[in-house]
Backbone as CSV, one residue per row, in Angstrom:
resi,resn,N_x,N_y,N_z,CA_x,CA_y,CA_z,C_x,C_y,C_z
1,MET,0.973,-1.096,-0.082,-0.153,-0.002,0.112,1.065,1.024,0.142
2,ILE,0.493,2.312,-0.989,1.291,3.115,-1.226,0.520,4.528,0.118
3,GLY,1.263,5.379,0.647,0.624,6.426,1.337,0.660,7.454,1.041
4,TRP,-0.467,8.626,0.980,-0.364,9.906,0.181,-1.000,11.105,1.368
5,ILE,-0.250,11.996,1.314,-1.114,12.612,2.393,-0.492,14.033,1.779
6,GLY,-1.560,14.867,1.775,-2.210,15.972,1.150,-2.936,15.763,-0.615
7,LEU,-4.184,16.137,-0.298,-5.282,16.350,-0.779,-5.578,17.760,-1.810
8,GLY,-4.980,18.670,-1.935,-5.354,20.063,-2.544,-5.629,19.393,-3.821
9,HIS,-5.565,20.905,-4.827,-6.033,20.622,-5.986,-5.265,19.069,-6.799
10,ILE,-3.855,19.852,-7.038,-3.114,19.015,-7.833,-2.684,17.404,-6.902
11,GLY,-2.671,17.621,-5.869,-2.344,16.556,-4.818,-3.958,15.388,-5.449
12,ARG,-4.766,16.005,-5.048,-5.724,14.621,-5.591,-5.943,14.408,-6.935
13,ALA,-5.598,15.238,-7.652,-5.737,14.677,-9.053,-4.591,13.556,-8.809
14,MET,-3.502,14.053,-8.621,-2.295,12.755,-8.917,-2.830,11.366,-7.796
15,ALA,-3.193,11.953,-6.751,-3.840,10.527,-5.918,-4.647,9.782,-6.179
16,GLU,-5.822,10.685,-6.985,-6.559,9.351,-8.365,-6.352,8.603,-9.300
17,ARG,-5.126,9.438,-9.884,-4.462,8.869,-11.418,-3.782,7.734,-10.424
18,LEU,-2.892,7.466,-9.401,-2.135,6.962,-8.776,-3.007,5.447,-8.526
19,SER,-4.138,6.075,-7.935,-5.140,4.771,-7.286,-5.725,3.968,-8.595
20,GLU,-5.562,4.341,-9.761,-5.988,3.572,-10.511,-5.166,2.473,-10.898
21,GLU,-4.606,2.132,-9.841,-3.473,1.068,-10.478,-2.663,0.546,-9.191
22,TYR,-2.834,1.364,-8.167,-2.219,0.563,-6.977,-3.242,0.929,-5.928
23,GLU,-3.246,0.586,-4.401,-3.467,0.918,-3.335,-3.395,1.941,-2.874
24,LEU,-4.091,2.765,-1.993,-3.644,4.145,-1.399,-4.112,4.185,-0.189
25,LEU,-3.525,4.473,1.073,-3.724,5.118,2.423,-3.684,6.391,2.029
26,VAL,-4.592,7.115,2.024,-4.299,8.677,2.063,-4.519,9.230,3.459
27,TRP,-4.270,10.459,3.856,-4.738,11.121,4.934,-4.557,13.067,4.246
28,ASN,-5.360,13.521,4.784,-5.411,15.412,4.316,-5.917,15.936,5.932
29,ARG,-5.348,16.750,6.401,-5.317,17.651,7.786,-6.967,18.101,7.580
30,SER,-8.063,18.440,6.032,-8.994,18.310,6.389,-9.958,17.201,5.613
31,ILE,-10.237,16.378,6.573,-10.397,15.199,6.428,-11.899,15.232,4.957
32,GLU,-12.567,16.069,4.816,-13.403,16.004,4.229,-12.760,15.880,2.813
33,LYS,-11.740,16.047,2.484,-10.889,16.382,1.407,-10.624,14.725,0.809
34,ALA,-10.797,13.999,1.723,-10.463,12.327,1.403,-11.809,11.186,0.841
35,ARG,-12.757,12.486,1.059,-14.221,11.712,0.590,-13.867,10.971,-1.021
36,GLY,-14.517,9.826,-1.209,-14.324,9.173,-2.579,-12.559,8.155,-2.249
37,PHE,-11.951,8.365,-1.475,-11.070,7.211,-1.618,-11.269,6.062,-0.093
38,LYS,-10.896,5.088,-1.245,-11.072,3.687,0.228,-10.664,3.792,1.288
39,ASN,-9.382,3.872,1.448,-8.861,3.849,2.635,-8.490,5.366,3.361
40,VAL,-8.950,5.791,4.553,-8.395,6.955,4.724,-7.649,6.407,6.309
41,ALA,-6.449,7.162,6.331,-5.813,7.203,7.740,-6.305,8.331,8.834
42,GLY,-6.434,7.981,10.176,-6.325,8.193,10.720,-5.255,10.317,11.286
43,THR,-4.257,9.594,10.555,-3.001,10.750,11.332,-1.866,10.245,10.541
44,PRO,-1.298,11.289,10.236,0.235,10.954,9.447,0.923,9.998,10.035
45,GLU,1.033,9.739,11.327,1.515,8.161,12.118,1.232,6.973,11.531
46,GLU,-0.141,6.961,11.087,-0.524,5.919,10.864,-0.015,5.484,8.889
47,VAL,0.134,6.385,8.301,0.187,6.563,6.810,2.458,6.063,6.980
48,ALA,2.586,6.608,8.030,4.047,6.182,7.748,4.588,4.614,8.449
49,GLU,3.070,4.174,9.500,3.399,2.513,10.270,3.219,1.959,9.341
50,ARG,2.354,2.396,8.226,1.566,1.429,7.248,2.191,1.306,6.266
51,CYS,2.958,2.366,5.407,3.570,2.362,4.151,5.315,2.357,4.126
52,ASP,5.374,2.123,2.919,7.034,1.690,2.867,7.158,3.267,1.671
53,VAL,6.046,3.208,1.483,6.452,4.829,0.203,5.500,5.522,0.482
54,ILE,5.951,6.828,1.030,5.003,7.597,1.091,4.888,9.031,0.316
55,PHE,4.094,9.459,-0.711,3.958,11.072,-0.999,3.301,11.406,-0.388
56,LEU,4.218,13.067,-0.104,3.502,14.334,0.203,3.133,15.396,-0.759
57,SER,2.483,15.833,-0.807,1.891,16.870,-1.765,0.644,17.969,-1.053
58,LEU,1.830,19.059,-0.212,1.484,19.936,0.395,1.784,21.415,0.139
59,TYR,0.922,22.455,0.897,1.450,23.434,0.342,2.554,24.366,0.307
60,ASP,3.426,24.801,1.550,4.522,25.006,1.168,5.775,24.287,2.309
61,SER,6.440,24.448,2.660,8.020,23.850,3.254,7.789,23.817,4.511
62,GLU,7.010,24.861,5.185,6.107,24.894,6.313,5.353,23.426,7.243
63,ALA,4.775,23.387,6.128,3.254,22.640,6.128,4.379,20.696,6.076
64,VAL,5.468,21.084,5.184,6.386,19.972,4.971,6.873,19.373,6.352
65,ARG,6.982,20.359,6.661,8.027,20.368,8.114,7.445,19.654,8.989
66,GLN,6.041,20.322,9.376,5.028,19.649,10.442,4.717,18.734,10.049
67,VAL,4.130,17.701,9.278,3.787,16.616,8.514,5.061,15.863,8.874
68,SER,6.327,15.810,8.413,7.702,15.419,8.731,7.997,14.556,10.002
69,GLU,7.297,15.925,10.983,7.828,15.612,12.273,6.689,14.554,13.411
70,ARG,5.565,14.421,12.441,4.779,13.431,12.842,4.961,12.436,11.940
71,LEU,5.382,12.021,10.788,6.091,10.566,10.479,7.492,10.232,10.797
72,LEU,7.929,11.118,11.277,8.995,10.600,12.096,8.832,10.039,13.355
73,LYS,8.193,10.127,14.044,7.368,9.447,15.168,7.084,8.104,15.426
74,ALA,7.416,7.552,13.701,6.914,5.990,13.472,8.367,5.691,12.778
75,ASP,8.881,4.427,13.032,10.235,3.776,12.232,10.051,4.007,10.807
76,LEU,10.958,4.955,10.420,10.623,4.889,8.927,12.275,4.432,8.193
77,SER,12.802,3.267,8.828,13.842,2.881,8.265,13.439,1.950,6.973
78,GLY,14.540,2.849,5.670,14.314,2.245,4.721,13.083,2.635,3.999
79,LYS,12.564,3.276,4.578,11.134,3.896,3.802,11.459,5.083,2.603
80,ILE,10.469,5.146,1.724,10.970,6.482,1.024,9.739,7.336,1.211
81,VAL,10.000,8.335,1.153,8.958,10.043,1.062,9.536,9.973,-0.027
82,VAL,8.680,10.486,-0.840,8.406,11.138,-2.691,7.768,12.735,-1.856
83,ASP,8.245,13.734,-2.125,7.886,14.800,-1.948,7.575,16.064,-3.188
84,THR,6.122,15.862,-3.368,6.208,16.744,-4.800,5.939,18.077,-4.568
85,THR,6.116,18.610,-2.900,5.937,20.011,-2.802,6.677,20.685,-3.327
86,THR,6.520,21.806,-3.455,7.479,22.958,-4.274,7.915,23.595,-3.169
87,ASN,8.934,22.969,-2.673,9.810,23.796,-1.456,10.880,24.834,-2.030
88,HIS,11.092,25.625,-0.147,12.238,26.470,-0.148,13.457,25.529,-0.663
89,HIS,14.290,26.317,-1.385,15.620,26.188,-1.581,16.789,25.853,-0.445
90,GLU,16.321,26.202,0.410,17.208,25.729,1.968,16.531,24.796,2.903
91,LYS,15.582,24.989,2.093,14.343,24.186,4.062,14.304,22.829,3.126
92,VAL,14.290,22.287,1.705,14.772,21.136,1.151,15.727,20.272,1.720
93,LEU,16.728,21.089,1.745,18.167,20.528,2.179,17.855,19.991,3.809
94,GLU,17.267,20.782,4.552,17.315,20.391,5.876,16.146,18.808,5.531
95,PHE,15.585,18.414,4.847,14.357,17.479,4.908,15.430,16.468,4.476
96,HIS,15.978,16.182,3.506,16.964,15.945,3.369,17.913,15.237,4.265
97,GLU,18.025,15.602,4.871,19.114,15.506,6.190,17.730,14.977,7.532
98,MET,16.585,15.735,7.639,16.184,15.214,8.261,15.575,13.191,8.034
99,TYR,15.480,13.159,7.117,15.147,11.859,6.381,16.396,10.558,7.155
100,ARG,17.340,11.209,6.421,18.496,10.752,6.094,19.106,10.446,7.465
101,ASN,19.033,10.654,8.179,19.181,11.064,9.804,19.061,9.780,10.423
102,VAL,17.461,9.255,9.894,16.103,8.253,10.251,16.908,7.029,9.707
103,GLY,17.331,7.217,8.834,17.338,5.966,7.833,16.578,5.628,6.934
104,ALA,15.887,6.822,6.797,14.837,7.045,5.825,15.019,7.487,4.353
105,PHE,14.438,7.108,3.049,15.180,8.074,1.629,14.501,9.475,1.505
106,TYR,14.827,10.099,1.471,13.790,11.519,0.795,14.286,12.057,-0.602
107,LEU,13.039,12.051,-1.323,13.271,12.540,-2.830,12.253,13.541,-2.901
108,GLU,13.245,15.014,-3.162,12.173,15.942,-3.108,11.925,15.759,-5.019
109,SER,10.324,15.795,-4.983,9.835,15.323,-6.600,8.915,16.945,-6.808
110,PRO,9.445,17.830,-6.832,8.231,18.845,-7.604,8.058,18.565,-8.852
111,VAL,6.537,18.591,-9.139,5.973,18.537,-10.438,5.772,19.801,-11.473
112,ILE,5.961,19.637,-12.660,5.649,20.683,-13.477,4.275,20.403,-14.253
113,GLY,3.339,21.190,-13.970,1.601,20.796,-14.644,0.759,21.529,-13.360
114,SER,-0.268,21.134,-13.903,-1.725,21.031,-12.811,-2.272,20.509,-12.828
115,VAL,-3.512,20.597,-12.487,-5.026,19.747,-12.157,-5.235,18.811,-13.427
116,ILE,-5.109,19.003,-14.476,-5.702,18.235,-15.760,-4.390,17.126,-16.119
117,PRO,-3.289,18.054,-16.475,-1.770,17.049,-16.849,-1.824,15.830,-15.178
118,ALA,-1.563,15.938,-14.218,-1.723,15.677,-13.201,-2.752,14.366,-13.446
119,ARG,-4.072,14.673,-13.657,-4.891,13.577,-13.567,-4.995,12.475,-14.561
120,ASN,-4.080,13.196,-15.832,-4.145,12.523,-17.387,-2.669,11.892,-16.954
121,GLY,-1.726,11.870,-16.260,-0.458,11.195,-15.921,0.219,12.274,-17.148
122,GLN,0.209,13.395,-17.473,1.107,13.873,-18.020,1.923,15.170,-17.719
123,LEU,2.068,15.198,-16.286,3.455,15.832,-15.250,4.898,15.710,-15.629
124,THR,5.242,17.230,-15.828,7.192,16.577,-15.512,7.579,16.851,-14.329
125,ILE,8.497,15.612,-13.703,8.208,15.680,-12.878,10.150,15.790,-12.747
126,LEU,10.814,16.482,-11.985,11.599,16.641,-11.000,12.452,16.329,-9.828
127,VAL,13.269,14.957,-10.094,13.498,14.241,-8.701,15.120,14.677,-7.842
128,SER,15.145,14.722,-7.000,16.325,14.779,-6.184,16.702,14.007,-5.624
129,GLY,17.917,13.196,-5.276,17.836,11.918,-4.225,18.312,10.872,-4.467
130,ASP,18.443,10.004,-3.823,19.041,8.497,-4.181,18.739,8.059,-5.206
131,ARG,19.832,7.788,-6.105,19.214,6.932,-7.126,18.695,5.175,-6.863
132,GLU,18.940,4.705,-6.248,18.403,3.631,-5.537,17.223,3.310,-5.453
133,ALA,16.537,4.476,-4.730,15.338,5.245,-3.762,14.539,5.285,-5.412
134,PHE,15.055,6.063,-6.036,14.172,6.907,-7.258,13.749,5.835,-8.023
135,GLU,15.291,4.603,-8.551,14.264,3.375,-8.936,13.143,2.771,-8.453
136,LYS,13.386,2.932,-7.282,12.151,1.870,-6.752,10.923,2.788,-7.002
137,ALA,10.983,3.784,-6.682,9.625,4.766,-6.675,9.649,5.011,-8.266
138,ARG,10.124,4.844,-9.054,9.731,5.261,-10.565,8.582,4.513,-10.780
139,PRO,8.002,3.337,-10.852,6.881,3.156,-11.621,5.933,4.108,-11.197
140,TYR,5.698,4.386,-9.914,4.773,5.269,-9.445,5.078,6.795,-10.153
141,LEU,5.895,6.898,-10.382,5.788,8.546,-10.490,5.812,8.105,-12.225
142,GLU,6.021,7.144,-12.652,5.925,7.419,-14.466,4.274,6.556,-14.436
143,LYS,3.619,6.640,-13.956,2.326,6.465,-13.680,1.728,8.267,-13.884
144,LEU,2.174,8.810,-12.896,2.346,10.825,-12.429,2.423,11.647,-14.050
145,GLY,3.846,11.036,-14.347,4.548,12.005,-15.390,4.772,11.175,-16.608
146,LYS,4.715,12.269,-17.291,5.343,11.968,-18.843,7.001,12.101,-19.419
147,LYS,7.302,12.689,-18.392,9.077,13.140,-18.289,9.133,13.363,-17.022
148,ILE,10.343,12.654,-16.703,10.827,12.521,-15.377,12.591,12.912,-15.720
149,PHE,13.076,13.748,-14.670,14.190,14.008,-14.307,14.691,13.831,-13.725
150,HIS,16.075,13.112,-13.217,16.309,12.762,-11.831,17.868,13.476,-11.807
151,PHE,18.034,13.951,-10.579,19.337,14.582,-10.091,19.744,14.084,-8.749
152,GLU,20.837,13.484,-8.593,20.989,12.807,-7.217,21.419,13.838,-6.058
153,GLU,22.008,15.445,-7.164,22.374,16.467,-6.035,21.118,16.947,-5.164
154,PRO,20.774,16.741,-4.062,20.061,17.499,-3.406,19.708,18.953,-3.801
155,GLY,18.486,19.333,-4.152,18.275,20.730,-4.183,17.901,21.002,-5.133
156,LYS,18.708,20.440,-6.488,18.476,20.574,-7.762,17.133,21.085,-8.548
157,ALA,16.692,19.561,-7.861,15.205,19.711,-8.395,14.072,21.330,-8.295
158,THR,14.402,21.328,-7.045,13.661,22.558,-5.954,14.016,23.622,-7.229
159,LYS,15.403,24.077,-7.093,15.790,25.046,-7.715,15.254,25.290,-8.903
160,LEU,15.435,24.237,-10.076,14.927,24.376,-11.268,13.137,24.730,-11.215
161,LYS,12.538,24.070,-10.483,11.142,24.238,-10.472,10.625,25.402,-9.942
162,LEU,11.543,26.166,-9.441,10.973,27.327,-8.906,11.096,28.804,-9.778
163,ILE,12.413,28.556,-10.801,13.127,28.677,-11.823,11.666,28.623,-12.735
164,ASN,11.334,27.303,-13.053,10.004,27.352,-14.280,8.569,27.748,-13.882
165,ASN,8.428,28.199,-12.341,7.584,28.890,-12.324,7.705,30.076,-12.164
166,PHE,8.551,30.940,-12.371,8.406,32.213,-12.568,8.679,32.806,-13.871
167,VAL,9.358,31.798,-14.512,8.787,31.749,-16.041,7.278,31.601,-16.499
168,LEU,6.636,30.749,-15.792,5.196,30.529,-16.105,4.239,31.626,-15.225
169,GLY,5.138,32.178,-14.206,3.864,33.706,-14.045,3.939,34.292,-14.946
170,ALA,5.413,34.862,-15.327,5.520,35.511,-16.180,5.149,35.216,-17.678
171,PHE,5.031,34.553,-17.906,4.029,34.029,-19.308,3.002,34.660,-19.453
172,MET,1.700,34.157,-18.119,0.636,34.229,-17.663,0.187,36.138,-18.091
173,ALA,1.089,36.640,-16.922,1.323,37.983,-16.680,1.260,38.373,-18.369
174,ALA,2.426,38.484,-18.937,2.703,38.876,-20.400,0.857,38.869,-20.925
175,LEU,0.652,37.219,-21.532,-0.634,36.830,-22.051,-1.910,37.759,-21.655
176,GLY,-1.839,37.635,-20.288,-3.282,38.411,-19.503,-3.098,39.948,-20.006
177,GLU,-1.763,40.477,-20.006,-1.212,41.997,-20.548,-2.050,42.777,-21.549
178,ALA,-1.407,41.288,-22.519,-1.934,41.736,-24.064,-2.938,41.431,-24.557
179,VAL,-3.594,40.797,-23.909,-5.632,40.461,-24.028,-6.006,41.789,-24.049
180,ALA,-6.071,42.248,-22.465,-6.481,43.498,-21.707,-6.213,44.498,-23.018
181,LEU,-4.724,44.540,-23.143,-4.535,45.852,-24.282,-5.486,45.750,-25.443
182,GLY,-5.562,44.444,-25.974,-6.374,44.598,-26.853,-7.622,45.013,-27.353
183,GLU,-8.330,44.465,-26.011,-9.263,44.493,-25.912,-9.952,45.772,-25.585
184,LYS,-8.672,46.242,-24.753,-9.048,48.247,-24.465,-9.028,48.848,-26.104
185,ALA,-8.137,48.178,-27.348,-7.650,48.752,-28.317,-9.628,48.025,-29.417
186,GLU,-10.164,47.733,-28.811,-11.311,47.297,-29.550,-11.260,46.284,-30.807
187,ILE,-10.252,45.209,-30.159,-9.821,43.874,-31.015,-10.427,42.830,-29.860
188,PRO,-11.828,42.263,-31.037,-11.961,41.195,-30.395,-11.269,40.196,-29.796
189,LYS,-11.515,39.861,-28.214,-10.537,38.651,-27.576,-10.686,37.490,-28.430
190,GLU,-11.081,36.999,-29.282,-11.011,35.579,-29.634,-10.422,35.654,-31.102
191,GLU,-10.164,36.990,-31.573,-9.722,36.926,-32.581,-7.867,37.506,-32.230
192,LEU,-8.040,37.822,-31.192,-6.616,38.400,-30.515,-5.508,37.303,-30.144
193,ILE,-6.567,36.296,-29.608,-5.944,34.919,-29.082,-5.412,34.101,-30.037
194,GLU,-6.757,34.051,-31.166,-6.008,33.099,-32.493,-4.804,33.832,-33.054
195,VAL,-5.016,34.893,-32.828,-3.279,35.562,-33.647,-2.220,35.179,-32.589
196,LEU,-2.443,35.317,-31.295,-0.896,34.715,-30.728,-0.611,33.823,-30.806
197,GLU,-1.883,32.748,-30.371,-1.602,31.045,-30.576,-0.774,30.747,-31.982
198,ASN,-0.847,31.816,-33.042,-0.106,31.379,-34.334,1.238,32.498,-34.526
199,GLY,1.538,33.320,-33.377,2.094,34.175,-33.233,3.292,33.646,-32.003
200,ALA,3.853,34.955,-31.670,4.424,35.249,-30.279,4.090,34.373,-29.608
201,GLY,2.772,34.713,-29.290,2.294,34.400,-27.808,2.471,32.647,-27.610
202,ASN,2.549,32.227,-29.105,1.937,30.373,-29.057,3.128,29.739,-27.940
203,SER,2.370,28.987,-26.621,3.278,28.897,-25.586,2.303,27.482,-24.938
204,VAL,3.273,26.726,-24.446,2.195,25.661,-23.032,1.105,26.547,-22.659
205,VAL,1.549,27.658,-22.169,0.709,28.517,-20.722,-0.675,29.063,-21.806
206,LEU,-0.486,29.733,-22.979,-1.413,29.995,-23.980,-2.342,28.972,-23.975
207,LYS,-2.018,27.662,-24.573,-2.907,26.653,-24.770,-3.101,25.922,-23.418
208,ALA,-2.808,25.871,-22.543,-3.762,25.800,-21.531,-4.401,26.530,-20.828
209,LYS,-4.468,27.687,-21.185,-5.162,28.756,-20.559,-6.235,29.185,-21.439
210,LYS,-5.697,29.133,-22.587,-6.922,29.760,-23.558,-8.512,29.918,-23.361
211,GLU,-8.691,28.925,-22.748,-10.570,28.471,-22.637,-10.962,29.323,-21.262
212,LYS,-9.795,29.641,-20.485,-10.228,30.159,-19.169,-10.105,31.747,-19.597
213,LEU,-9.164,32.127,-20.672,-9.430,33.627,-21.299,-10.307,34.072,-21.369
214,LEU,-10.726,32.825,-22.689,-11.976,33.026,-23.479,-13.207,33.295,-22.470
215,GLY,-13.479,32.444,-21.647,-14.841,32.381,-20.972,-14.838,32.876,-19.248
216,ASP,-13.694,33.512,-18.953,-13.750,34.102,-17.507,-13.778,33.281,-16.872
217,ASP,-13.379,31.959,-17.084,-13.093,30.566,-16.181,-11.810,30.506,-15.326
218,TYR,-12.261,31.176,-13.921,-10.784,31.185,-13.451,-11.033,29.984,-11.797
219,SER,-11.914,28.806,-12.277,-11.703,27.585,-11.793,-10.228,27.571,-11.368
220,THR,-9.854,27.021,-10.064,-8.795,26.251,-10.072,-7.873,25.364,-9.870
221,HIS,-7.204,25.680,-11.234,-5.806,24.395,-11.518,-4.621,24.530,-10.678
222,PHE,-4.024,25.992,-10.608,-3.096,26.200,-9.650,-3.382,27.752,-9.402
223,SER,-3.163,28.064,-8.042,-4.230,29.221,-7.721,-2.976,30.081,-7.360
224,VAL,-3.268,31.465,-7.167,-2.731,33.169,-7.026,-2.055,32.071,-6.012
225,LYS,-2.387,32.269,-4.937,-1.925,31.808,-3.767,-0.666,31.164,-3.762
226,ASN,-1.019,29.895,-4.983,0.561,28.936,-4.586,1.556,29.488,-5.844
227,LEU,0.972,30.563,-6.608,2.378,31.054,-7.543,2.778,32.173,-6.611
228,VAL,2.316,32.906,-5.719,3.083,34.395,-4.765,3.864,33.094,-4.046
229,LYS,3.047,31.982,-3.442,4.576,31.426,-2.750,5.532,31.008,-3.553
230,ASP,5.438,30.613,-4.278,6.515,30.057,-5.270,7.221,31.165,-5.906
231,LEU,6.770,32.305,-5.792,7.559,33.538,-6.548,8.604,34.020,-5.347
232,SER,7.816,34.009,-4.674,8.487,34.320,-3.280,10.040,33.780,-2.938
233,TYR,9.538,31.993,-3.072,10.834,31.319,-2.977,11.864,31.462,-4.098
234,ALA,11.647,31.479,-5.420,12.590,32.149,-6.075,13.080,33.122,-6.519
235,TYR,12.887,34.595,-5.255,13.390,35.707,-5.235,14.411,35.136,-4.295
236,ASP,13.905,34.423,-3.350,15.188,33.936,-1.832,15.709,33.649,-2.641
237,LEU,15.840,32.570,-3.953,17.024,31.823,-4.085,17.890,32.503,-4.826
238,ALA,17.166,34.133,-5.537,17.833,34.692,-6.368,18.958,35.745,-5.373
239,LEU,18.063,35.942,-4.218,18.987,36.599,-3.265,19.843,35.691,-2.850
240,ALA,20.036,34.690,-2.602,20.798,33.351,-1.895,22.095,33.643,-2.854
241,SER,21.595,33.623,-4.378,22.516,33.654,-5.534,23.640,34.923,-5.738
242,ARG,22.817,35.809,-5.717,23.100,37.138,-5.478,23.140,37.662,-7.092
243,LYS,21.975,37.479,-7.134,21.727,37.860,-8.703,20.187,38.469,-8.476
244,ALA,20.244,39.637,-9.421,19.199,40.864,-9.823,18.415,39.726,-10.543
245,VAL,16.687,39.971,-10.230,15.757,39.476,-11.514,14.863,40.676,-10.978
246,PRO,14.576,41.845,-11.752,13.908,42.769,-11.832,12.485,42.538,-12.326
247,LEU,12.708,41.211,-13.224,11.268,41.087,-14.045,10.668,39.924,-12.762
248,ASN,11.638,39.280,-11.997,10.550,38.178,-11.009,9.790,39.264,-9.957
249,ALA,10.571,40.190,-9.648,10.290,41.102,-8.229,8.863,41.360,-9.192
250,ALA,8.871,42.140,-10.212,7.494,43.009,-10.757,6.505,41.798,-11.254
251,VAL,7.078,40.749,-11.567,6.011,40.051,-11.471,5.374,39.398,-10.211
252,ARG,6.014,39.165,-8.697,5.721,38.552,-7.469,4.733,39.635,-7.208
253,GLU,4.708,41.237,-7.431,4.149,41.823,-6.955,3.012,42.341,-7.638
254,LEU,3.000,41.929,-8.980,1.270,41.738,-9.498,0.606,40.627,-8.848
255,TYR,0.988,39.403,-8.504,0.444,38.640,-8.164,-0.484,38.786,-6.587
256,ARG,0.802,39.635,-5.801,0.942,39.741,-4.725,-0.715,40.820,-4.517
257,VAL,-0.599,41.618,-5.477,-1.968,42.894,-5.809,-3.209,41.951,-5.897
258,ALA,-3.122,41.192,-6.795,-4.231,40.164,-7.016,-4.371,39.346,-5.620
259,PHE,-4.167,38.594,-5.070,-3.917,37.842,-3.848,-4.730,39.054,-2.836
260,GLU,-3.821,40.413,-2.795,-4.497,41.341,-1.856,-5.759,41.634,-2.178
261,ARG,-6.388,41.778,-2.953,-7.792,41.751,-3.992,-8.710,41.020,-3.695
262,GLY,-8.527,39.814,-3.465,-8.968,38.622,-2.742,-9.396,37.466,-3.516
263,MET,-8.148,37.394,-4.829,-8.310,36.692,-5.676,-7.003,35.183,-5.518
264,GLU,-6.806,35.207,-4.104,-5.865,34.021,-4.045,-6.293,32.928,-3.712
265,GLU,-7.557,32.222,-3.813,-7.736,31.009,-4.113,-8.132,30.970,-6.061
266,LEU,-8.270,31.657,-6.602,-8.547,31.475,-8.093,-7.260,31.070,-8.584
267,ASP,-7.803,30.211,-9.673,-6.656,30.035,-10.814,-5.835,31.519,-11.095
268,PHE,-4.541,31.032,-11.304,-3.651,32.123,-11.338,-4.020,32.897,-13.085
269,SER,-5.036,32.250,-13.860,-4.702,33.156,-15.055,-5.641,34.142,-14.642
270,VAL,-6.591,34.508,-13.725,-6.861,35.291,-13.079,-6.216,36.652,-12.983
271,VAL,-4.658,36.586,-13.699,-4.627,37.945,-13.244,-4.482,38.833,-14.549
272,TYR,-5.142,38.464,-15.402,-5.561,38.949,-17.088,-6.970,39.771,-16.617
273,LYS,-7.804,38.950,-14.852,-9.203,39.786,-15.744,-8.252,41.245,-14.165
274,LEU,-7.430,40.714,-13.533,-6.864,42.019,-12.037,-6.359,43.097,-13.896
275,LEU,-5.070,42.602,-14.742,-4.791,43.604,-15.666,-5.859,44.297,-16.660
276,ARG,-6.995,43.309,-16.964,-8.131,44.387,-17.567,-8.992,45.466,-16.865
277,GLU,-8.865,45.556,-15.416,-9.506,46.507,-14.355,-8.556,47.401,-14.371
278,LEU,-7.153,47.243,-14.388,-6.582,48.471,-14.325,-6.177,49.425,-15.289
């Protein structure tokens, strides 16, 4: 039985995908989110005791720390923790050490993609950690992702994910501003998006968010709150690397405005709505 902790938007999609082939024991802090799963644990400690492979899909590094402290109450010797959370680049190194000290294997495994790719097994997965543990976890990861990168160097996967999510946020902000500008210039949104997807705007981001832009649908696949967290983590990485990142700062503050206007739980494509109103 595989353990799964964390059933947010993407966590639930991944867990549902994995449950098609494997038996899962799930736990979530808000237990109502576990509805529909056959095996629901009462505590994280129960998951740690009953499962040799445990997936985490949590909001941030503080949540990972809190859950890990509970998992560590069990005997984790030889067990594998696969953490799909997007972590802080410094905290993730602490997690590697925390689990290594009790004889467990920690695989930082942040994923690129959102709810629909997760449900369809089309994620890109970045993994840092012990190769032997990675090979044991590979069949589960292959159920979730179409492309998997493995690095033995701790922290590398997290750095790559943070940089990727900066690009994600910047692309969406540029698309949102372009569409908002086009509408102000009396160009129908449908025409503008068709030109963008056949020109400079052609991108994975536009393909994924086209219908949301056309339909003003901001139901959550990846929330503003999560993106603000990731952009803040990316900014911390830049500070630690002594690298100026002026665009990152501008993009981060734009999404913070959306956050402060009560859009934090909506899909990050809502930045288009924000820019249309400015």
